[in-house]
N, C-alpha and C positions, 0 to 999 in steps of 0.2 A: 504493499500500499504506499502511496506517496506520503511524504512527511508533511507536517503542518506548514512549514515554510513554503514548499512547492505549491501548496493549495492557497497560499495568500494570507495565511494566519501568522503575520510577521511582527505584531505588536504585543508587548507585555500587557496582558489583560488589566492589570492594576493601574495602567496609565490611560485607560479608555475613558472617553467623555460620551455619556449618553449610551444608547443601545450598542451592544458589541456582539458580533457573530464570533463564537468561540470554536476552536478546533475540536472536532468530535473526540479525539483520543488524547488531547492535552488542553485542558480548560485554562491553563495559564497563558496560552497563545491565542490571539484574537485578530480579526480584521475590523478595524474601527478608526474613528477619528480620536487622536490623542488629546488629552487634557492639555491646555496651555501651561507652560511652566510659570509658576507664581513665586513671588517674593514675600518674605514676611512683612515687609514695609512697602508702602506705595513707591513706585518708580516715577520719576519726572522725566518726560521726554522733551526733546528739542522743539516740538511744535505746541508745547503747553499741556499735552495730555498727561494725566496722572492715573496710573492703574497698577495694581498688584501683579498683573499678568505681564509676562516678557512678550511684548508685541513685535511681530515681524513687520518690517517695512518702516519702523520708527526707531530713532536713535535715542537711547537713554543718556541723560546728562546729569542726573542726581538721584539721591535717595531722600525721601521725605522723612524728617525726624520730628517735625512739629506741625501737625495738621491744624492746630488752632491758629497759629500765627503764620501759617502758609510758608514754612521754611524748608528748604532742602539743602543737603550737603553735596558738594561736588564729588564726582567719582574718584578724584585724585588730588594729591597735594599740588602745590604750585612752586615754581622756582621764582627768583627775584624778578625776572623779566615777564612773569605772568603766564609762562607756558607750563603745560602739565609736566610734573616731575616732582622730585622730593629733595630739598636741600635746607639746611638751617640758615637762618637769616637774622639780622638785627630787627628789632621793632622799629628803631629809628637810628640815624647816625649822630644825633644830638638829642637834647631833651629840654622840656619846659612844661609849665602847667598849661596844657593845650587849650586854647580858647574854645568855649562852647562844649567842652567835654567834662562830664561829671567826674569828680574824684570819688573813688569808691574805696574806702578804708576797710580794715578788718572788722570794724563794727557793722558795716553794711554786708560785707562778704566774709563769712567765716573761713579761716584758713584750714589746711589739712583736709581730712576726708569727710568733714561735715557737709552733707549734701542737702541742706535745708534750702527751700526755694530762694532764688536771688531776685531782688527788686531794684538793684542799683546798676545803672549803666547797661541796660538790657537790650537797647536797640542797636544792633550792629550796623545797620545801614546809616543811621544818623551819626553814630560813633565814627565810622569810616569817613564820612563827609567832613566832619570836624578835623580829623587827622590830616586828611588830604589838603584841607584849606589852611592848615597851620604853616607858618614860615619858620618857626623857631625850633621845630623838631629835626631840622636838616632833611636828609633823605628818608622818607617814611617807607622803609622797605616792605614791611608786612602788609600795610594797607594798600600800597601801590601795586603790589603783586596780585592781590585779589581783585583789585579794581581793573586790572589789565587783563584778567582772565576771560577767555571765551572758549567754550568747548566746541569740539567738532560736532556737527549735527544740530547746532542751534540754528533754527529757521525763523524764530520770532524775536521781536525787539526785546522782550522781557529777559532774555538770557545772553544778550550781546555784551561786548566789553563796556565796562563802567556800571553794569547791573549787579555784579557779584561783589561781595564785601567780606571784610574781616569779621568773623563771628564774635558776638559778645561773650563774656564769661558765662552768662546764663545759657547761651546757645551751646557752648562746649560742655557744660554740665548736663544739659539734656541729651547731647550726643553720647556722652559717657554712660548715661543711665540706660541707653538702648544700644550700646556698642556691639553686643552679641548679635542682635538682629540686624543692625546696620552692616556689620562685617559679613553676615550671611548673605545679605542682599548684594553686597559688592562683589562677593565671590561669584554669584550668578552672572555678573556683568563683566567678568574678566576679559572676555573677548572684545569688549568696548574700551579697554584700557583701564578698568577700575582696579584700584588698590585698596587694601583694608586700612582701617585707622591705625591698628596696631597699638603699641605702648608708648608712643613718642610724646614729647612735650609740644604743646601748640599754643601759639600766641592768640590772645583775644584782642578786641578793640576796646576793652574796658580799661580805663586808666586808673592807677592807684594814686599817684602823686607826680610831682615833677620829674623824678628819675625812674619811676617804676610803672610797669604795666602788668595786668594780670595774665598768667598763663595757666594752662590745665595739663596735668600729667595723666595721660590715658592709661598708664600702667597700673595706677592705684587710686585714681580719683582725687589727688591732691591738687588744690588751688594754691597759688603763691604769687606774691607780687615780685616781679623780677626786673632787673636793670634793663631799660629800654635798649641800651647799646650792647647787651649780651648776645652772643651769636650761638645760641644753644637750642633754639625752638623752630618748629616747622609751622606751615601755614596751609589751612584747608579752607577754600572759599565756601561761602553760603549764599543762597539766593532766596528772594521773596518771589514766589511763583504765581500769585493770584493775578492772572492776567485780566481779570474782569474789573479790577479796581486799580485806581491810580494811587501809587505809594507816595506819601508826603516826603519831600526831599529838603524841606526847610530845617535847618539846624535849630534845635530847641523849641520846635513846634509840636504840639500834641495833636492838632487837627488842622488839616489843610482844607482850603476851599475845594468843594466838590469838583472833580474833573480837572483841577489845576494843581499839580504837585509842587509848584514853585511859589504858591501864594498861601500864606498861613492865615487861619481864622482864629485860632486859640494858641497862645504861647505857653510854654511850660512855666512852672513857678519860678520867679526871679527874673523873668523876661517880659517885656512889653512889646505890643504889636506896633510896627511902624512900616507903613507902605508894604504890607504883606510879609515883612521879615520880623524876626524876634530878636530884639536888641536888649542888652543888659539893663535891668531897671536901676542898677547902681551908678549908671553914668549920669552926669548932670542932666537936669530936666529943662534947663534954659539953653538957647542957642549959644554956641561958642564961635566967635570970630566969623559970623555969617553962616555957619553950618546949621543944618536941620537939627531938631531935638534928638538928644541921645547919639549924636555922632561927634567925632573929633576931626579937626582939620589935618590934612597931610598934603605933601607936595611930591608928586611923581612926574618925571620927565618934563619939569617946568610948569606943569598944570596943577592947580589946587583942587583937591577932592575932599569930601566929607565921608568918613568911614565908620562903621560900627565897631564895637570894642574888639580888639584882637585881629582886625582885618587890615591888611596892607593894600593899598591901592595898586601895588604891583601885581597882586595875585587875585584881585577882585574879579569874580566870575560866578556863573551859575546862580545859585540861590543866595550867595553871599556877595553883596554888591555895594560899591561906593558910589557917591554922588559927586559930580563935577560941580564945583561952586559956581553959581550964577545968580547973584542977588536979584537980578531983574526978573527971572522967571522961577526962582526957587530951587534951582539945581536940576540937573538932568542925570539920568542913570548912566553909569560908566558901563 
């Protein structure tokens, strides 16, 4: 008698989806449609699809680790130039108290293996924006590397370069709490270049103080404040993937104007709203030398500008803008 394979019963019956026709003399062999391969955690694809199934014809770019906040981790670490790979790097080449970045001390973030929920410095995108906008940190290696990352297979704007960011310490803790599931999902995606998280030290975008930034040790769950100019930690990008909503990109803003990511409607505590931006409430409330309220005068390239706290007119861009002094019309955007 012909064997099962010659009759077309070539699939492991345990992998069948729906009705299966089984081999008469070996019920473990069947002719059927196989179940799709599934991941423990949802997979993020380059067209915005999110599914636990490994979908043919679509390219995975991340693994979802926080469905509530719509966050996914990249399939791989990145190098200093933003390309996929793995190398240790500095958080920054210099250090300062980064303007617009919340300082999170050991009071707000317990050190060691204490894994209580973290509420300080939790927005990795806004943290990364503030780091990139700073001029006093020198070269911001970790934040710049993630901001420059763009995975192969990204076909939508949400995952292009400048959309990925350095995770907050809360993000890294959430990743650690699901590391077994994340690594299992990454293993399924090895053919797409995925690498596991492993036991490495990872930089976060959460600042401790002038000289330190928080990092997370995936080997044992320890969080510690580490010198920004130390060359001992790796970087793994994270992305906000809810393509149906516009993510607010204004620093120190808690709520952006609907449909406008560069216009704030509600500022965080300690900041006040000015022309859609959030400026420090501690700045003088009266005009200084012809500048608008809560800005200070600066001179760049022979022109006079009015800038929010901590912003240089040489680097004014995006959601952090200076005003060109023009007493006749009240100033124009730089």
